[in-house]
N, C-alpha and C positions, 0 to 999 in steps of 0.2 A: 401799308397804305391802301385805303379803299379808293378805287378809281371811279370818281364821280364826274370826271371831265366831259363825258359824253352828254350830260344833261346841261342845257344852256343856263339854267338858273344858277349854276355854280361857276359860270364863266369868269366872273369878276373876282373870285376869291384868289388871293395870292398863293403861290406854291407852298409857302411855309404853313399856311392854314390848311390847305388841302392834305398835307402830309399828316396832320393830326387827326383826321376824321376816321372814326372806327365804325360808326353806324350812320345811315342816312335814309331819308324817305322823301320822294318828290310826289306831290299830289296837286289837286286843284283842277278846275275846269280847263285850264290851258297849261297844266304842268308848271304853274307859276308860283308855287309855294313849296317850301322845303324845310325840313328839320334835320339836324345832324348832331351826333354825339362825338366828342373828341376823346383822345386817349386818356385825358384827365377826368373823364366822365362829366364834362360840362356840356350842356345842351343849348344849341343855338337855333334860331329860326330866321328865315328871310323870305320875302315875296310880297304878294299883294294883300295878304291878311284878310281875305273875305270872311265876314262874320266873326272876326276875331280868332280865326283858326290857327294863328301862329302862337297863341297863348301868351302874348306879351303884355296884356293888361289894357290894350287900346285897339283901335281900328285902323291905325296908321300903317300904310305899306312901308316896306324897308328894303332897299336894294343892298344894304350891308347887313351882315349877321348881327342879331341882337340876342343876348343871353336870356334864357328862361330860368331864372334863379330857383324857382320852386322844384324844378326837375333835376337840377344838378346833383350828382351823387346818388341818384335813385336807381341806376343800373336797369335800363329798359330791356326787357326780354321779349316783348311782343308789342306791335304797333299796327293799328289799322285806321282807315279813314273813310268817311262817307262822301256824298256828293254835295252836301250843304255848303262847305264841307264841315264835318265835325271830326275830331281826332280822339282816339282812345288808346291808352297804353296800359300794359301790365308791367310791374317792376319785379325785380328779383325777390322782393319780400312778399310778393303776392298781392300787392295793392293795385287798384285800378284808378287811373286819373282820366278825366275827360274834359274837353273844352271845344269851343266853336259854335256852330249852328245848333239850335236847340228848339226849333219850331214844333217838333213832335216829341219832345222829352227824350231825345236820343242820348242826352248826357246823363240820364238816370238820376237827376236830382229833384224830381217831383215838380219842376217848373217848365215853362216854355221860354224862359229868358236865355238869350245867348250867353255863353260862358267865355269871358275874355281872358281868363287865366285857368290853368289846370286845377281841377278840383277833385278831391277824393270822392269816389263813388262808394258809398258806405251802406246804403240800405240793403239788408239781407246778405251783405258780403263781408261784414266786419270780422266774422270768425272763419272766413274762407280764404284760401290762398289761390289766387287766379294765375294760371300759367299761360293762357292764350286768349286774345280778344279778336273779334272779327266784326266788321261794320258793313251793313247794307247801305243803301242810299241814305236812309234816315232811321235806321234801327241798329242796335248793337247786341251782340251775344258774347258771353264770356265762359271759359272752361276752367273749372277748379281742379285742384289736385285730387279731389275725391271722385273725379269723373262726372261731375254734375255740370249742367248747362244753365246759365241764367240769361234772360233776354229782357230788353226794354226798348221803348221808342215807338216809331210808326208801325201800325199794325193793320192797315187797310185790307191786307190779303191774308192775314193770319201768320205773318212772318215771325211774330213773337212767340207763337206756339201756345197761346193761353186758352185756346178753344173758342175765342171770340175775335171780333175785328175792332175792338176798342183799343185805342192807344194805351201803352203801358208806361206810366211815368217814372217808375222805379224798377230796379232789377227784380225779376220774378223767376223762380225756378221752372224750367221746362220739364214737365213730368210726363203724364200720359204714358205713352209707349216707352219712354226713356226711364220710367221709374224702376229702380233697382238694377239699372244697367250702367256700365262704365263707358263713358265717352272718352276717346283719346285725341280726336281732332275735330275742329269746327271750321266752317267757312260760310260766307254769305254771298248771295247774288244781290241784285239791287233790291228786290222785294221778297227774297226767300232765304231760307237758312238750311244748312246741312250739318250732319254730325256722323262721324265714323266711330263705331264701337270697338272695344278691345277684341271682340270675337269676329271682326270683319264685316259686321252688318253696317249698312248705311241707311240713315233716315233723313227725310227732307220734309219741309213744311213751308207754307206761304204761297206766294204767287206761282201759278202753274199753267198759265194760258199758252205758253210755248213749249210745254212739256219739260220745263227745267228741273222738275223734281224726279224725273226718270221713272214715273209710275205707270206709264203706258196710257195715260189719259191727260186731259187738259183742265181738270178741276182744281181750284185752289184748295189748300189743306190748312186748317186752323190748328191742327196738332200733328206731331211727327208721324210719318208713314214710312214703312220699310220699303226699299227698292226691291222689286220682285226678283230681279236677276242678281241679287246681292252676292251670293256665294260664288257663282260663276264669275262675276265681275272681279271680286277680290282675288280669287285664285289667279286669274290672268293678270291682274295688276301686279301681284307679287312676282310674276314671271316677266314683268316689264312691258306688258301690253297696255295700251291706253284706250279708254272708252270715253265717249262724250255724248251729251244729250242736251236738249233745250233749243233755244233760238239759234238760227243759223243763217240769217239774212246776209251776213258778210263772209260766210264760209268758215266761221270761227270754230266749228266743230271738227273741221279737217276731214270730213267724210267724202269729199270729192264733189259735193253739190251744195246747194243753198237751202235744202229742205230741212225744216225743223224736225227734231227727233224726240219722241216722247219716251223712248226706252234707251238704255245704254247701248251705244253703237261702236263697234270696233273701228279704230282709226288705223289705216294701212301705213305702217312705218317700216316696210321692207324687213320685217322680222327682227329689227334692231331692238335690243332691250333698252327701255326707257328708265332713267333713274331720277328724272325731275320733270315735272309738268308745271307750266306757268300760265296763269290767266288771272284777270281781274275784271270786275264788272264796270269799271270806269272807261274801259276801251273794249274793242271787240277783237283784240289781238291775242293769239295763243302761241305758246312756244314749248319746246321739250328738248331735253338733253339726253343723248344716248350713253350707254356704258362706255363706249369708246371715245366719248368727248365731243361728238358731233352735235350741233345745235340746229333744230328745225323750227320753222315758223309757219303760221298760217292765219287766216282771218283777215281783218282789216289792217293792211300794211301800207301805210302812207297813201291812203286813198284807193289802193287796189284791193280787190276781194280775192284772196288766195284760198281756194277751197280744199286744197290738199297740202300736207306737210311739205315744205320747201327747204332743201338743205342750204344752210348759210355757211359763211366762213367765220362766224362769231365763236367765241370761246365760252360764252355764258348766255343763259336765257335773259339776263339783265340787259345785255347789249341789244337784244331784239326790241325791248320796250323803249330803250333810250333812243334808238335809231328809227324804229318803224311804227311804234304805237302812236295813236292820236286820241287824247293828248299823251305826251311822252312821260307818263308817270312811272313810278317803280311799282312792281306787282307785289312786292313784299318789303320788309325792312332789310335794307342792305346791311350786311355785317361782315366784319373781318376779325379774326382773332387778334388779341392785343399784341401777340408776339409775332404777327405776320406768318403764322404757321402755314406751311405748304404740304399738300399731300405728296406721296411718292411720285405720282403721275405728274403733278405740277412741278415738282423739283426737277424731274428728268427733262421736262419740256423747257424749263428755264435754262438748263445747262447746255442744251443743244447749240452747237456752233459757237460756244463761248470759249475763247482761248485760255481763260484764267486757269482752269484745272484740267484741261484736255491733255491727253498723252499721245494723240495721233491726229494728223491732218491729211486730208485728201486734196490733191491739186488737180483741178478740173477747169479746162479752158483758161488757165492762168489765175484762177481764183482758189482761195483756201476754204475748206470746210473742216471745222474743228470738232472732234468726237472723242469718245472714250473706248479704249480697246475692250475692257471688260464687258461693257454693255453690248457692243457689237457681237462679241462671242456668245453672249447669252441669247441674243435675239435672232441670230442668223447663222445657219450652218455654213454658208459660204465663207463668212468672216471667221468662224471658229477654225476652219481648216487653214485659211490663209494666214491668220495671225499667230497660229501655233507654229508656223514654219518660218516666220520672220519677226524680227524685233525692230524693224524700221519705224521711225516716227513720222515719216511722210511717204505717201503712196500717190503716184500719178495715175490718172484715169483718162484713157483716150477713147474708149468705146462709146461713152454716153456724154450728153451735154451737161453743163453745170446745173441747169435748171432741173433736169431729170434726176441727176445723181443726188442733188441736195434734197429733193423731195423724197427720194428713197431713204436717205439717212434720217431725215426728219420723221418719216413713218416709223422707223425703228425706235424712236424716242417717244412718239405720241400715239401710235396705232391709228393715225388718220393720215389722209393725203391732202395736200394743199396745192392743187393744180387745177387750172381750167380744163374742161373736157378735151379741147384740141391738143393740149400738151400731155394729156394722160396716155396717149398712144405710145410715146417714148418710154413712159414708165411701165406700160404694159410689156413692152419689149424687154426691159430690164427684169421685170418680175418673172417673165418666162425664162430668161437666161439664168437667173439665180434660183429658179424653182421655188419662188415665194408664192404659194398657193393663195393665201388670204389677200396679199397685196394685189395679185392678179384679179381676184374677184372685186376688190374695191375699185380698181382701175376700170373694170368693165362697167360697174355701176355709175362711175363718174362720166364715162364716155356716153353711156345711154342717155344721161340727162342733157347732153349737149348735141344730140343728133338733130340734123336738119336735112331738108331736101338737097341742099348744096353739098354737104359733107357725108351723106349717107353711104355713098359708094366707097369713099376713102376709108371710112370706118369699117365697112364690110371687108375691104381688102386687108386692113390691119387685123381684123378678127380672124380671118382665114390664115394669114401669115403666122400669127402667134398661137394658133390652135385654141382660140377662146370660143368654145362651142356655143355657150349661152349668148355671148355678145353677137356671134355670127348669126344665130337664129333671130335675135332681136333686130339686127340691122337688115336682114333679109326681109322680114315681115314688114318693116318700115318702108323699104324700097317698093315692095309689092303694093302696099296700101297707098303709096304716093308715086305710082309708076310713071305717070305722064310727066310730072315735074322732074323726077329723078333722071329719066332718060334724056332730058334736054340739058343736063348739066355737062360742063366740060370734063368732070371726073368720069362720067359715064362714057364719054367719047374717048377718053384716054385709058379706058379699062383694059387690064391684061386680057389677052385673047382666051386663055384657058378659064380664067375667072368668069369672063363674059359668057363663054359657052356653058359653063356649069350654072350660072345664074339664070340664063334663058331656059335651060332644061328644067331646073327646079321650079321656076316661076310658071312654066307651062303646066307642070304637074299640079300646081296650086290653082290652076284655072285662071291665071292672070290675063291670058290673051283671048278668052272667050268673049264673044259679043253679048 
């Protein structure tokens, strides 16, 4: 089952219909239009139907799903949408269909008449198999199995890559610097286009007044141009680093400020390896997922401008767009395998604290936590020793609270911790006791994010107690930088005598008491 419940446009669908959805896309100026594909490969649409973008053959809005007969059984492999909106899909057979707004020939049919039903885009593509499509505001590009890129539609800034600024009414191959090269991925900004080659090179063309082509200048480009830092960029991208460039008025680049960047700029993600990056030109929201499953967001988030990556409790980048993007569109075609396939990591997460097949339970504060002995022995030296000495199926824990111990066991299943900063101190205590070095580090990072003038001394005391040197130094520097406010807190007044003595001595060496 594909979870689309976070998007309001699906709110009226009955549970039995939601269970059938295997692909979905939410789009439109107010995220008020949606397409979805069922397990039977039937395609449905609902919403306001602006410019006939639902492909239903009319301009009538519909609050209930209506079937798009011409697309049923086509097996959609790629879908994109513009801001008109117009919608373009690629099928498993390599065909391209387009419909909706067509004021700039973005449907590729040689006219400027809006398309009320999906129509095959055939000019120059009849003998080609298209694997991916991407839409700007009013232009479209398509990638073929041969690694060729075709473009059509609005071209005021050169986004079609034809060498001119004349609109392109039908698909035209983007050649110039891409001639005899193999493209493997494509993407569009509102008025620009990008392509990634099989050798790691990146090319951009079109509108560039905010540096969105990453060329180091602000001039529009009517033909593809290679990004200067290409090889360096791709090398680091494969290592999980994330770079961003272009407009940044909402902090959507994640660079810690709102200054536009004309060259690829490294985003600080605390050295976590990124495995997915999410963005779309219809909102100014960005998101990324780490190798350990953590999801970060930045940019325009429900009216707030978040200039640096912010850790969330979401499990997917899709959740960021559903809950924080404006409009709350989907950044790509949501898909789930027909057999509800789960990865190893997803399967383990699903089975945590599930009594169905567990063979061990911990009793903490009168509550049960269900786990699996084999996994605990694999993941933790403490449990390997403990469970090799006992065959009990229930173990009582008195040293730690239920909240902390459950978070510890969940970490063994997911590699992440799900606790607010103030509760992570207890987990830090546990990590120290069990000698879980990585967990200890994650706790420190969580605690750092929650530091304030009120709790800084409490966190410093915990860091000293649990010999968390990095956290101790972080808390100490925070206290020194906010010395006046920190020394007026109750926690400072209640500070342990020896800790206070050491704090004053160290702060003095840092020059904290100089006039």
